[in-house]
DSSP file (Angstrom, degrees, kcal/mol; ACC not computed):
  #  RESIDUE AA STRUCTURE BP1 BP2  ACC     N-H-->O    O-->H-N    N-H-->O    O-->H-N    TCO  KAPPA ALPHA  PHI   PSI    X-CA   Y-CA   Z-CA
    1    1 A M              0   0    0      0, 0.0     2,-0.1     0, 0.0     0, 0.0   0.000 360.0 360.0 360.0 124.9  -14.8  -47.3  -91.9
    2    2 A T     >  -     0   0    0      1,-0.1     4,-1.7     4,-0.0     5,-0.1  -0.354 360.0-108.7 -85.6 167.8  -17.1  -48.7  -89.2
    3    3 A L  H  > S+     0   0    0      1,-0.2     4,-2.2     2,-0.2     5,-0.2   0.869 117.9  55.7 -62.4 -37.5  -16.6  -48.8  -85.5
    4    4 A L  H  > S+     0   0    0      1,-0.2     4,-2.4     2,-0.2    -1,-0.2   0.915 106.7  48.5 -64.2 -43.1  -16.2  -52.6  -85.7
    5    5 A T  H  > S+     0   0    0      1,-0.2     4,-2.3     2,-0.2    -1,-0.2   0.844 109.5  53.7 -68.7 -31.0  -13.4  -52.4  -88.2
    6    6 A R  H  X S+     0   0    0     -4,-1.7     4,-2.3     2,-0.2    -1,-0.2   0.918 109.3  48.3 -65.5 -42.3  -11.6  -49.8  -86.2
    7    7 A K  H  X S+     0   0    0     -4,-2.2     4,-2.3     2,-0.2    -2,-0.2   0.919 111.6  49.6 -62.9 -43.2  -11.7  -52.1  -83.2
    8    8 A I  H  X S+     0   0    0     -4,-2.4     4,-2.3     1,-0.2    -1,-0.2   0.903 109.5  52.2 -62.9 -40.7  -10.4  -55.0  -85.2
    9    9 A D  H  X S+     0   0    0     -4,-2.3     4,-2.2     1,-0.2    -1,-0.2   0.916 110.5  47.5 -61.2 -43.6   -7.6  -52.8  -86.6
   10   10 A W  H  X S+     0   0    0     -4,-2.3     4,-2.5     2,-0.2    -1,-0.2   0.863 110.2  52.5 -68.0 -35.2   -6.6  -51.8  -83.0
   11   11 A I  H  X S+     0   0    0     -4,-2.3     4,-2.3     2,-0.2    -1,-0.2   0.906 109.9  48.8 -65.2 -40.8   -6.7  -55.4  -81.8
   12   12 A L  H  X S+     0   0    0     -4,-2.3     4,-2.2     2,-0.2    -2,-0.2   0.904 110.8  50.4 -64.6 -41.2   -4.4  -56.4  -84.7
   13   13 A V  H  X S+     0   0    0     -4,-2.2     4,-2.4     1,-0.2    -2,-0.2   0.925 110.9  49.2 -61.7 -44.5   -2.0  -53.5  -83.9
   14   14 A L  H  X S+     0   0    0     -4,-2.5     4,-2.5     1,-0.2    -2,-0.2   0.891 109.5  52.1 -62.3 -39.9   -1.9  -54.6  -80.3
   15   15 A A  H  X S+     0   0    0     -4,-2.3     4,-2.2     2,-0.2    -1,-0.2   0.893 110.1  48.5 -63.9 -39.7   -1.2  -58.2  -81.3
   16   16 A V  H  X S+     0   0    0     -4,-2.2     4,-2.4     2,-0.2    -2,-0.2   0.916 111.0  50.1 -66.6 -42.6    1.7  -57.1  -83.5
   17   17 A V  H  X S+     0   0    0     -4,-2.4     4,-2.4     1,-0.2    -2,-0.2   0.916 111.8  48.5 -61.6 -43.2    3.1  -55.0  -80.7
   18   18 A C  H  X S+     0   0    0     -4,-2.5     4,-2.3     2,-0.2    -1,-0.2   0.902 110.7  50.6 -64.3 -40.5    2.8  -58.0  -78.3
   19   19 A A  H  X S+     0   0    0     -4,-2.2     4,-2.2     2,-0.2    -2,-0.2   0.904 111.2  48.3 -64.7 -40.7    4.5  -60.3  -80.8
   20   20 A I  H  X S+     0   0    0     -4,-2.4     4,-1.8     2,-0.2    -2,-0.2   0.910 110.5  51.5 -65.3 -41.8    7.4  -57.8  -81.3
   21   21 A A  H  <>S+     0   0    0     -4,-2.4     5,-2.1     1,-0.2     4,-0.3   0.899 111.3  47.6 -63.0 -40.6    7.8  -57.5  -77.5
   22   22 A L  H ><5S+     0   0    0     -4,-2.3     3,-1.1     1,-0.2     5,-0.3   0.903 112.5  48.7 -66.0 -40.6    7.9  -61.2  -77.1
   23   23 A A  H 3<5S+     0   0    0     -4,-2.2    -1,-0.2     1,-0.2    -2,-0.2   0.793 104.9  59.9 -70.2 -26.8   10.4  -61.6  -79.9
   24   24 A A  T 3<5S-     0   0    0     -4,-1.8    -1,-0.2    -5,-0.2    -2,-0.2   0.491 121.8-102.4 -81.9  -2.2   12.6  -58.8  -78.4
   25   25 A G  T < 5S+     0   0    0     -3,-1.1     3,-0.4    -4,-0.3    -3,-0.2   0.577  89.9 119.2  95.4   9.4   13.1  -60.7  -75.2
   26   26 A D     >< +     0   0    0     -5,-2.1     4,-2.1     1,-0.2     5,-0.2  -0.073  29.8 124.6 -95.5  33.3   10.7  -58.8  -73.1
   27   27 A A  H  >  +     0   0    0     -5,-0.3     4,-2.5     1,-0.2    -1,-0.2   0.848  66.8  58.2 -64.3 -33.9    8.6  -61.9  -72.4
   28   28 A E  H  > S+     0   0    0     -3,-0.4     4,-1.6     2,-0.2    -1,-0.2   0.938 108.4  44.7 -63.7 -45.9    8.9  -61.5  -68.6
   29   29 A D  H  > S+     0   0    0      1,-0.2     4,-2.4     2,-0.2     5,-0.2   0.911 112.0  53.5 -62.0 -42.3    7.3  -58.0  -68.7
   30   30 A F  H  X S+     0   0    0     -4,-2.1     4,-3.0     1,-0.2    -2,-0.2   0.912 106.2  52.5 -59.8 -42.3    4.6  -59.2  -71.1
   31   31 A L  H  X S+     0   0    0     -4,-2.5     4,-2.4     1,-0.2    -1,-0.2   0.860 108.3  51.2 -63.7 -34.8    3.7  -62.0  -68.7
   32   32 A V  H  X S+     0   0    0     -4,-1.6     4,-2.3     2,-0.2    -1,-0.2   0.934 113.3  44.2 -65.6 -46.1    3.3  -59.5  -65.9
   33   33 A Y  H  X S+     0   0    0     -4,-2.4     4,-2.4     2,-0.2    -2,-0.2   0.887 113.3  51.4 -66.5 -38.4    1.0  -57.4  -67.9
   34   34 A Y  H  X S+     0   0    0     -4,-3.0     4,-2.5    -5,-0.2    -2,-0.2   0.925 110.1  49.0 -63.3 -44.3   -0.9  -60.4  -69.2
   35   35 A D  H  X S+     0   0    0     -4,-2.4     4,-2.5     1,-0.2    -2,-0.2   0.915 111.4  49.5 -61.5 -43.6   -1.4  -61.6  -65.7
   36   36 A A  H  X S+     0   0    0     -4,-2.3     4,-2.4     1,-0.2    -1,-0.2   0.904 111.4  49.4 -63.2 -40.4   -2.6  -58.2  -64.5
   37   37 A G  H  X S+     0   0    0     -4,-2.4     4,-2.4     2,-0.2    -2,-0.2   0.905 111.0  48.9 -64.6 -41.3   -5.1  -58.1  -67.5
   38   38 A A  H  X S+     0   0    0     -4,-2.5     4,-1.6     2,-0.2    -2,-0.2   0.902 111.8  49.3 -65.7 -40.1   -6.4  -61.5  -66.7
   39   39 A R  H  X S+     0   0    0     -4,-2.5     4,-2.2     2,-0.2     5,-0.4   0.905 110.4  51.2 -64.5 -40.4   -6.9  -60.6  -63.1
   40   40 A F  H  X S+     0   0    0     -4,-2.4     4,-2.4     1,-0.2    -2,-0.2   0.924 109.9  49.2 -62.6 -44.0   -8.7  -57.4  -64.0
   41   41 A L  H  < S+     0   0    0     -4,-2.4    -1,-0.2     1,-0.2    -2,-0.2   0.821 116.9  41.8 -66.3 -29.9  -11.0  -59.2  -66.3
   42   42 A S  H  < S+     0   0    0     -4,-1.6    -1,-0.2    -5,-0.2    -2,-0.2   0.759 137.7   2.4 -90.3 -24.1  -11.9  -61.8  -63.7
   43   43 A G  H  < S-     0   0    0     -4,-2.2     4,-0.3     1,-0.2     3,-0.3   0.419  93.9-117.3-146.8   6.4  -12.2  -59.6  -60.6
   44   44 A G    >X  -     0   0    0     -4,-2.4     4,-0.7    -5,-0.4     3,-0.6  -0.303  60.9 -37.8  85.3-171.3  -11.8  -56.0  -61.3
   45   45 A W  H >> S+     0   0    0      1,-0.2     4,-1.0     2,-0.2     3,-0.8   0.834 129.7  62.1 -62.5 -35.8   -9.1  -53.5  -60.0
   46   46 A A  H 34 S+     0   0    0     -3,-0.3     3,-0.4     1,-0.3     4,-0.4   0.870 101.7  51.6 -61.8 -36.8   -8.9  -55.0  -56.6
   47   47 A S  H <4 S+     0   0    0     -3,-0.6     3,-0.4    -4,-0.3    -1,-0.3   0.706  98.5  66.7 -75.5 -18.0   -7.7  -58.4  -57.9
   48   48 A V  H << S+     0   0    0     -3,-0.8    -1,-0.2    -4,-0.7    -2,-0.2   0.882 104.5  43.4 -67.0 -37.1   -4.9  -56.7  -59.9
   49   49 A Y  S  < S+     0   0    0     -4,-1.0    -1,-0.2    -3,-0.4    -2,-0.2   0.470  96.6  94.2 -92.0  -1.9   -3.2  -55.6  -56.7
   50   50 A E              0   0    0     -3,-0.4    -3,-0.0    -4,-0.4     0, 0.0  -0.505 360.0 360.0 -82.6 157.8   -3.6  -58.9  -54.8
   51   51 A G              0   0    0     -2,-0.2    -1,-0.2     0, 0.0    -2,-0.1   0.460 360.0 360.0  86.2 360.0   -1.0  -61.5  -54.8
């Protein structure tokens, strides 16, 4: 198993967990985490705590 296939496997696991969380009614929490992740990717840690 190569490193790339391991990464793909973990991404698939994360996608399934997110889908289960959305289906279970935890969409509000997911949206908060998604927003924080998007802020981190666009501006680093400092932008996560703004707003």
